[in-house]
Structures are given as structure tokens and as C-alpha cells.
N, C-alpha and C positions, 0 to 999 in steps of 0.2 A: 268589870263585876258582873253585868247583865249579860256581856257575850258568853262569858265561862257559865255561868248559869244554866245558860240554853244550851248548850252543846254538851253537859255533864246530863239534863234532864232528858234530851234528846237520845243521848247514850243509854240512859236507864229505859225509856222506851224502846228502843231499839233493841236490849237485852232480853227485856219480854217478849216483843215480838219472836227472835231469832229463839228463843228456847220452846216457844211453843210450837214451832215449824219445825224443831232442829237444824238450827242453820247460826252461824255466828254472827250475822249480819252486814258482811261485805255489799249485798244486794242492795242494803239501802246506802251506807256510808260512801261507796263508789260515787254514786249518782249525786251525794249530795256533793262533795269534793269536787265534783266537775262542775257543780252549779255554782259555787262559790268561787272557785277559782278557773272561769273558761277558758284565759287566755294564757296560761304559761309558755314561756318562750322557749325553756329550755329543751333542749334534743330527749332529755330522759325525763321529761314532764310525767309521761305515762307512768314509768316504771316508780317515781315516787309516789303517785298516788295511789297506784297498785300496793307498794311496799307499807303505805301507810293504813292503807284499808285492812290489809292482811295481818298486819301487827294487833291492830282492836279486834280482828276475828279472831285470833289466838286466844288470847286473854276471855272473850266471851264465851268462846269454845271450852274452854278449860273448865271455867265457873259452872258451867251448864254442863258438863260430862261429869263434871263432881256429883251434882243435884241427880241428874239420872242416875249415876254409880248406885248413891245411899239408898233409891229406890228398887235398884237390882234391875235394869232395864236394859243395861249395853249387850250384846253377843259380843264378847269381847275376842273368840276364838274368829269368829267373821272380820269381825271390827278389824283387827289386827292383820288378817291376811289383805283385805281389799286396800289397808295403807299400805303395807309393803306395793302393793300393783300400783299404787296411786305415785309412789314417790318419784320412780322414773319420767311418768308422764309431766310433773313438775318441771324438769329441765326443760321439758319440748315448751312451757306454758312460758317459762321467763326465756326463753330464747325470741319466742315470738313478740311479748311483751317488749324487750330491750331492743326490737328493730323499728317499732311501730312509733310515728308521731301521736301526740295528742289527739289531733284528730280523725286519725285512723282507728286511735284507741276508742273516742267517742261510737265512731260507725261500727266496731267490731262489735262492741260492748251492746248495744241497740241490737243488731241482729242477732246476737247470740239469746239475749235478753228476752227477745219479744216470743221466739218459740218456746221458752222456759216456762213463760209467764201463761201460754195459752195451755201447756200440757199441763200446768200444775192446778191451772182453773178447771179443768177437765176431769182430770185425778181426783181432785176434791169431791166430786159427787158421785162415786163409785167406793164401797164397802168390799174390802179384800179377807175371804178366809183365810188366815192365818197356817201357813204348815212348818214342821218342826226343823226339817231339813230344805235350807234352800240352797238353790242350784250355785256352787261357789264359782264354776268357771264364770258364767253367766255374771256373777258379782264381781269377779276380778276385772273382767271386758268393763264392766259399766263405770267401775270406780277410775280405771285408767282412762277413759276415755272424758270424763266428767272431771277429773283434774287437770286435763289440761285446758279445757274452757275457763276454770274457775283459776289454774294459777295465770291463765293470761290475762281477765282479767280485775284481778285482787280482791277476788270472794272466795269464801270458802267452799264453797257449792254445795253446802248444805241443804238448799232452796230446792236443789235437783237429788240429794243422795236419798233425802227423804221418801217423796213420793214414787220413785224408781224403785228404791227398797221394797216399797210396799204392793209394787202394784206386777214387778215383774218376777224378785225373789218371794212375794207372799210373807213378808213380814207382819206381824201385828204394828199396827198405826203408830204406838208409842213407842216399841221397842224399833221401830225403823227410824224414828227421830232420834231418839238416844244414841243408835250405832251411828245416826248420820252425823252427829255432833261428836262424838267419840273418833271418829275417821277425820272431821274438820279440824280437831284440836291437834293431831298429829301431823296434820299434811301443813297447816298453818305455821306450827312450828319449824319443820326444817326450810320454808318458803322463807321465813325469817330469819334462822340462820343464812342462810344461801344469800341472802340481802342484804345482812350486815356486813359479810364476808366482801361483798362488792363493794360497801361503802354506800349503797344506798341508802341505806339506814346508818349515818355515819356514829362510829365510835362515840364522837366526843357527845353524843345526845344519849348513849347507854346509861350515864351516870344518872342523869335525871329521869331517864325511865325506871329504874332501881328505886330512885327514893318515891317515885310517884307509886310503885309497887308497895314500897313499907306501907304509906298510907290507905293503898286500898286494901292490904291486908287488917292495918290496924281498924279500917270501918266494917270490915266483913266480922271483925270480932266483936264489935259493938254491935252489929246487925244480930248476929247469933246470943247474945246477952239479953238484947231485946227482946227479942222473939222469945227467949224462953220467959221473961218478966212474965211478956204478954200471953203466955200459953197459959200459967198461974192462974196471973190477974181472969182470964176472960176464960178458962177451966175450958179449955180447947183441948180435946186428947185425940183428933184425927191424926193419922196417920198416911202419910204418902207413901209409903213401901208396900201399903196393904189399899192404894187409892182412893184412900177416903179423905175427901176435903169438904168445907162446909165455907159457907160467907165468911164466920168469924174467922177463919184460918187466912180468907183472901185479904182482908182488913189488917189481918196481926204481919203476913209478911209485906204489905204495901208499906205501913207504918215502922217496921223493921229497916225492910229494903232504904225507906227513905232516910232514915236515921242515921244508916252506912253511908248514905252518899254524901248527907252532911259533914259527919265526920270527917271522913276523904278530903272534900273540899277544904275544910276549916283548916287543916294540918297543910293541904297544897298552897291554899291560899298565903297562911303564914309562913310558909318556905319559899315565897316569892320570885317561884320556878320560873313563872311567866313572863318575870321580868328580866329574863337572864339572856344575854346578849344573842343567842343563835334563836330566840323565836321572838326577837324585836327588830332584827333585822333580816329581810328577806320573804320572801311567801313560803317556801319549803320549809323555813322552821315554825312558820306559823301554821302550816300545814300538819306538823307535828305534833305540835301543842292542840290543835283540837284533835288528834287522834287519843292525845292522853287525856283529855277531858269526856270525851266521848267513853275511854276505857274506865274513869273513874264509876261513871254513871253506870254503863253497862254491865260491872263484873257484879253490881249490888241487888241486881233485879231479878236472877236466874232462879229463885227460889219459886218467887212469886210466879213467873211464867211456867214453870214449871206444876205447879198447882193448878194455875188457869189451863193449861192443857189436859190434866186429867179430870177435871169438873166439867169441861166443855168441849171440849177436842179441841183440834184445830184445824177443822175445814173451814169454818169460818171467816179465820184468819187467813187462809190460804186463799182462798176466793176475794178478798178486798186486795190482798197483797198482789198476786196475779193480776188483776184489772190494773192496781195503778204502776205495777212495773210494765208492763205492756205498754202505757201512756207515758212511762219513762224512758224507753225503750225507744219507740217514735220520737220522742223530742231530743234525744240522746243523738239518735242517727241524724237528724234536722241539723242540730249545733255542729257534729262533728262535718256534714257535707258543707256546710256554709265558710267553715275555717278554712275546707279545701278551695273553696270557689275565691274568695276573699285573698287567696296568696297567691 
């Protein structure tokens, strides 16, 4: 039970961070799974980790996009266009992942994530003057290349979409993050469908996923009800769509989010999903179980993440994440190289 609660609240924290920076959280989920299961032996271990991570990313991006949509921050025209250009690149990324051992997957992850962390750190110190008409040709090219890296690594790519949209396309910071999450939601859904068709995400687990989604939906409804009750009780009249956020709002979203998590988890616990045979026997089943637990937590925190992003901005979070990602990248390369040498 402690094991399960740990990953649920890790997912809750990742959901907050991801919404603030416009990402689905794969950049945290992948290193964490690699750390927990460093010695998977199967030739398709990298595919399993990347696929489970992207499943978590999809649901986080879906809920995050919903919150951004309610405050009208998403550029749907550009987001749809860039997503269409990213989809062919997904096939390239999947092809690359399918031909990598786990050791090489770690090395490639580190090599790609280090320059991303450097760029994100530098970008967080620059203020950009937004313009109404972005260069869509450039945006399409950016989306294509980012999608190759993202689908290869099992991350949504939001950690890179947001900063590049703001810097090169001159999107407003909040709009860049919202549009980034919208694109991640579309591209990650495509990857989930392709991976399910490849049986990397087995159909036998889909039933457990759907049942968990029912619990998540009930948790979200509970989250909404508590949010409304606290709004009346605390007399909080801030409107996110007008970029109004006070300290009381943050407390309200924190409590309603935690309440939604607990409702979802109690239902999850009562269902005995974690004791089902696929999750008890074998490391891959356990990885999928961790993915479900992360999703239970991550989907309840998007409103809090959105409110924090509006009130404080995401630059300070991006700087901390960039430093941590750089360190994780170095460590991941080391572990991957050690795996190659040992074999």
C-alpha cells in the first residue's frame, strides 16, 4: 500500500510540474522507470519503458489540455497543423526505439536530454515579445524533429515544444505551454495506438486500464465537487480564464486534487487490480502497474499546475528541472555505458 501511495503522489507531483512547463511528464517518468528497473533483459525492454511512459504522458496531457482549453490559451490552428507534421516523425522514432538495446536507450536518452536541459535553462531567462502570426513553416519543421526525439525516448516532447515555440515562434509563454500540451496529447495518443497494435502494450491489460480510467473519472468528479464547495465556503471568486489566481485558490485546488486522488485510489484498492496475475508475475506487468498508479495521481493535479503557472510563471520550475535533467542525463549515460561494458 505504501508502495502504491508513493507512486500515486509522485504522479500527482509530476502532473503539477508537467502542467506548469507544458509537458506530460515523460521526461521524469522515463528516468524513474530506468532507475527502478535498470537490468531488464528482454530485447524489447526499451520499447516497454518508452510505451508505458507515453501512456502516462497521454492522460496527463489530455487533462492538462482540458484545463488550458477552459482558460482559452491553446492555439488550435497551429497546434493541429504542427501535430499533423509530427505524426510521420513518430514512425521514425518508434523504428529507432525498436532497434535499441536498453543500454543504448539509456545512452541516447542522456545524449538528447542534456542539450535539451541546457537550452531550457538558458531559455528560462529570456522574455519574448509575443506576436500574433507565427512562422508556421518553421513551426512544422520544429514539431517534426522534436517528435522524432520524443517518440524515440518515450516522452511527449513538451519540455522542448514550449521553450522552442516561445523562443522561435514568439508565442506568449502561457500560450506556448498550452499549445505544447495540446500537441503532446495528440502525438502521444498516436503512439499509444501504434504500440497497442504492436502488442507492446498488450490487449490483456487494456481492461485494467479502462477500469482504472473509470476510477480516475469518478475522482475527477469528486475533485470538481470539492472545488465548488470550497469556492463557496472560502468565498473565492478568482477566474483562471481571466488569469486571476490568489493564495486561497491554490489551497482550494490542492485539497480538491488530493481528495480526487484519494477517491480514485480507494476505488483502485477495492478493485484488487494490483493483485491481478499480470501485475504480480514479471517485471513488465509491474512497470505497467506503476504507470497506472502514476496516472491516478497525475490526472488530478492539472488544475493546480495551471493555477501555479498563471500565478508564478514557469521559469523558476524550468530552471530547477533543467539542472536536474542535466544531472539525470549524465547519470543515465554512465549507467548505459556501464551496461555495455559489462556485457
